[in-house]
N, C-alpha and C positions, 0 to 999 in steps of 0.2 A: 452461414445463415440458415442452413437446413436444420441445424440442431437448436436454433434459437428458441422456438416455442417450447421445446422439451426442457431446456435450461430454465426458462422463465417459470414453467410449471413446477420444477424442482425447487426453485428459490422462493417463490411466493409464500408458501406456508411458514417459512422462517420469519417473514415480515408480518404476516397476519397474526401469528401467535408467538411473538419473539421471546416471551418469558419462559418458554419451554426449552430454550437452548442456552448454552453457556457462551456468553459474549465477553470479550475483553476490548478495552479501548486502547488503541495504539496512538501515540502522541502526534503522528502525522495528520490526524483528523479523521480517523476511521474507527468503526466498531467492527469486530471480526469474530467469526465462529468457524468451526471446522465441520465438514460434512464427511462422515465416515471415521472409523477409529484410527486409520493409518495417517490421518492429516494430509492426505494427498490433495484434497480439495479444500480451498479456503474461500469463504464468503466474506466480502468486505462491503460495508455500507458507510459511505463517506459523509462527514458532517463537520464543517469547519469549527463549530462550537466545541468539538472534542479535541482540537489541536492545542498542544502545549505552546504558549507564547515563545516566539523566536526559536522554535525547535529546528535542529539541524536536519534538513530534509533530503540532501543529496546523498545517495548511497548506492551500493550494489547489494547482492543477495547471496545467501548460502545455498541457493537452488536455482535451477532453470525454471521458467514457468511460461504458461500460455494463459492469457487473461481475456475473458469475454465480458463485454459491456452489456449488462442486463437492463439497466435503466440509467437515465441521465447522460451526461457527457463527460469525457475524460481526456486529459492531455498527458502524454508521456514525453518528457524532455530528456534527451540523451546527451551525455557528455563523453569526451575522451580526454585522457591525460595527454598533454602536449607541451611543447616548449614555449608557445605563445598562447596567451589567454589570461584568465583571472586566477590570482593566487588564492589557494585554500590550504587549510590544515586538514589532515585526515588521521584516522586511527582505525585499528581493527577492533570490532566490538563482538561480544557474545550476544546473539539475538534472543528475544523472548524475555519473559518475566525474570527479574533478578539478573539481567545481563549487565551490559555496561562495557566501558573501555577495557581492552585486554592488551593493548600495546602502547608504547610511547608515541604521542602525536608526532607527525612528520609533516612535511610540506609537499604540495603538488600544484601544478598549474593545470586548470581544466579549460577546455574549449567547448563551448556550446556547439552541439552537433546539429540537432534538429528537434522541432516540436512535431509530434504526431497527434492529430485530433481524432477522437473516436466517438461514435454514437451507438445507441442500442443496436445490437446484432453484429457489431464488429468485434474483431479480436486482434490481439497483437502478441508477439512472442519476445522473450528476452532471456539471454543467457546470464548465468550467475555473475560473471565478471563485468557486465555492462553497467556503467554508472548512469544513474537517472534520477529524475525528480518527478513527482506526480502533482497534477493540478486536476481539479474536479468541480463539478457542480454539486452543491449540497443536495443530498438525496441520491447521488449516483450509487449504483450497485454494480460491483464487479465480482466475478467468480474466477478464481485462479486454480489451475491444475499445476501442481508443483512436482519437480523432480529433484530430489536431494543430490547435492554435489559435495564431495569430501565428507567432513563431519556433519554438515547440514546445520551448523550452529554459529558460524562466524562470517562476518561481512565487514565491509568498510563503510564508514560514514565520513562525509566531508562537510566543512563549514568555512565561511569566509575568513581569510587571514586577518589576524588582529582581533578576532572575536572569540568567545568561549563556546565550546560544544554544549548543546542543550539536548538532553536525553529524551527520546521518544518511548521510553520504557513502558511496555504494556502493563495494564492493571485491570482488575475486574471492573466491568461496567456496572453502574448502578441501575436499579429498575427504571428510574426516570429517564436515564440516558438511553436505555434499550427501547423503551416505549416511544420516546420523542424521536429518536433516529429512525426507527422502523416506520413510524407514521410519516416522517418526512420523505422517506423512500417511496412509500405507497402514494403520496401526493404527486410524486414525479413519475410514477410507474409508466404511464402511457405517453408522456411528453417526448416528442421526437420520433415516435414510431410510425 
């Protein structure tokens, strides 16, 4: 919590003048940009209007990360592979623009582990191999510090058995999406603080 005012001060200019930055839309329902040339820090602004319909949202990552909730509220739902649970398909994907499935789909059983609810000023950590799903209030702002693992480009995505995988492939954000999503975040900026 002691770093929270400094993190908010770092992030706010990205929302007040968002067109000065390069943003991509990620199909989970967020707009993102990187802070710094090494892409260690990633700023996410969440907006359900940006989500791809029926997108496959359960996944792990090609990096470990720590995430700070800057504005809004956020829920992280963790899963584990188990013998008892719900049937899913999964595949390895290459993350980022132009990614997509890189392995033959297989089957897994996932067990819901727990929901973790976070508000402004709180943080959570996750390792690359942890399976999770994100829920958010529209206008939620998160800041991730990432640590690359392995090649830093491959992860797994899961989707319900009997359904098709729906890609969350990143794409450049339009000016209207950037302006609307940043404005939404600024309207939520002081809620819950």
